[in-house]
N, C-alpha and C positions, 0 to 999 in steps of 0.2 A: 446857560446851566450845560450840562454835558449830560447825551443821553447814558451815560454811564452815572454820573452819581444821582442819577432816579429811579436806581437799578441795586446800586451801594451806597448805605446808609448807613449812620452811624449806629451803636449799639447802648442800651442803656447797661451803664456800670453793675445792676442788682439782677443783669444775665450771665454774667461773665462765669461765677461760678459753676451754673446751669452747662456751660455751651460745653466748657471741660470737665465735667462729670460725664454730658453726654460724648464727648470724644473719647473720654477715656474708657468707657463702655461699649465706645464704638470697635478699638484696636482688639479689646476681649474679644469679642463675636466676631472677627477680622481673624482671628487664632482659633476657632472654634466652626468657624464656615465662614467662606465666603461669600454664600450667600445671607449669611443673618450679618455682615460686616456689612454691605450695602442697605440692608437697612437700619442698621447705623447712623449711615452714612446720612439718607435720605431723612431721621429723623434728629439727627445733631443738625442739617440744613435749615431744618423748622422751628428748631429751637434759637437759634441765630435770627432768624424770621420772625420768629414771634416778640423779642425783645425789641429789635429796629426803635429807635428813637429821630424817628425825620424832622426839620426843623418847616414848621409851619408861617404862611404869610395870614398874623395876625388879625382884624380891622382894629384900630386905636379913636377910633371916634366916643367920644361920653356915651353913654348908654346902652352901649350895645353889650348884647350877652352871646358868648359862644358858648359853642356845645365843650362840656367838659373831656368828652369824647369821644375816640371814632366807634362806628359801630350803627343800630337800624334804631330809628325812632320806636317801636315797641308800644308806647304807650304816653296818653295825653287825659290823666282824672285829674278830677278835685283829689286832695287827699291831706290827713293832719301831718305839718312834718313831723318825723324823729321825738318827741317826749325827749329824749336826753337836752336838743337844744333850747327845750326854755321858751321857746316861737308859742306858744298858747296855743286850745283847741279848733281854732277855727279852720277850717282849711280852703289849702291853695294849690294854685293849677300845679299838675308835678308831670313832668315831663321826666321818662324814662327812657334810656338808651342800652338797648343788648349788643353787649361783646362778644360775639364767637372768639372760638381760638387764634383765629387769623385776623383780624382786627390789631392797629396797634393799640397796645396796650396802655401807653401814656397817659396819666390823669393832668388837666391842665384847669387853671382856674376862671371859670368863665366872666370875671367880670373886675376892674378893678374896688379894691376897699382894702377893711382891717379886716381881719379871724378874731371872731369875738367870743368863738367856742372852737371847741375843736372835741368829738366825745369818741370813742373808742367801744363800740356794744357788742359783745358777742353772742355768739347764733349759729342756731340751722346752716348746713352748706346745701340747701336745698336747687332747684332748678333757678336760674336765676332770672329764667325767660317767664317765671310763674307773679301774680302779682302777689303774693302773700308773703312773696322773698323781701319787700320793703320790708315787711315786721316784724321777720323770724331770723333771718339771716344776720349771717355774723357782718357788722358793717361800720364803719368812719363816718360820723357827720362832719361835717360844718356848716358855723353861721356865719354870715362875713357882713357886715354894715359898710353902703357904698358913700361916697363921699358928700354924695344928697342926703341920708342917713337915711336911705331908705334899711331893706335888710333879703336875703336869697339863704336857701340853704341848700346844697348839694352835698351827695353821700355814695359813698365809695361801701359798694355791694359785691360781697361775696358770691358765687355760684357751684354749682354743682362740683364743678372739674379746683376752681380757685380757694387755695386753704393760704391764700396769703396778701392781707393789707399792708399795701408799703405810702405811709403820707408824710409828710415830710412837714406841715403848718402847725404852727403853735400860734396861740392865743396872744395879741398885739401883733402879729406880723403883720406887715405891709407887703399886699402883692399885685400886680397887674395884669393884666385883663391876657389869659391868654396864656400866663408863666405856669412851665411844668409842674406838679407840688406831689407825684404819687405814681402806681400804680398797680394793679393786683394780679394773680395767678391763679391761673391761665384760662379764664376765659371769665363774665362777669355782668353789675348792670352797674349805674351809673342815675339818680333821678338829679332832678334839681329841681328845685317849689320857688317858684316867680314868687314876687312880687302881687299885693291883691290888685287886682286892675288890670294885668300886663297880658296881652295875648300874646302867644305861642308862635312865631312866625316860621316854624317845621310843620310839618304832618307826619301823621301813624304813616310808615310804611319807609316813611323817607331815608336815606343814609346820609349821616352826621360828618365832619371830619371836623377832631376835636384842636380846637382853635382856627379852627374855621370858619364852619355853619352857623350863622348870626340866629340861635335860639329866640332873643327877644331883642323889641328896644325901646328900651325908657322913653324913647322920645317921641314916639308914634303913638297914633291914635287909630291905627290898620285894625281893623279887626282879626279875630282868627281866624286864620290861613285855612283853605279847603286843598284836596289834590285827590288826579285820579291818577291809574295807573295806563301809560297807554303804552 
């Protein structure tokens, strides 16, 4: 891998209309003022950076569950999956990953399986860092059945700035671990609900990499991990 390839990465096609709009505004700003024009250049560069879509090295051993998004592991708690998924009233371990405006915003499927439900739920646009955002904010919820029959849920949650959730998954669709399936604009959160009895292998405060960071191992009896900042 060349050094240049680590800096220049593909842009997701959903971003090109926004990058073009930023570029047009930048030209107008240059016509008004050179100073304003350079501010436009910076904002256009940020927009291109936001929509970057790098490849990831996805672990392929059966049973490994990867992060659906880049970001900060903000919360690990017990919570009931979104009611629209029909997964019952029992709380499951929920891992919440917060994405700021500088993270890669491409979402990836956590594990291989078949989509059984894909439900959009309108809602508010509260700060995605708040716990209540899982219940009150606009979201797209996915229920997925793994080949062994166990199920997980993962949810795209809009945030204070994010106003658009893109999801390509449909019921009946088969997916592989780490497969791209959507994105959220511009700053958001992704929740994942683990099967009963499965322990998370990440800790609060850890930075996750979508498609690469292992959140859980269905074949492992390892207890929940602990961590410290050093």
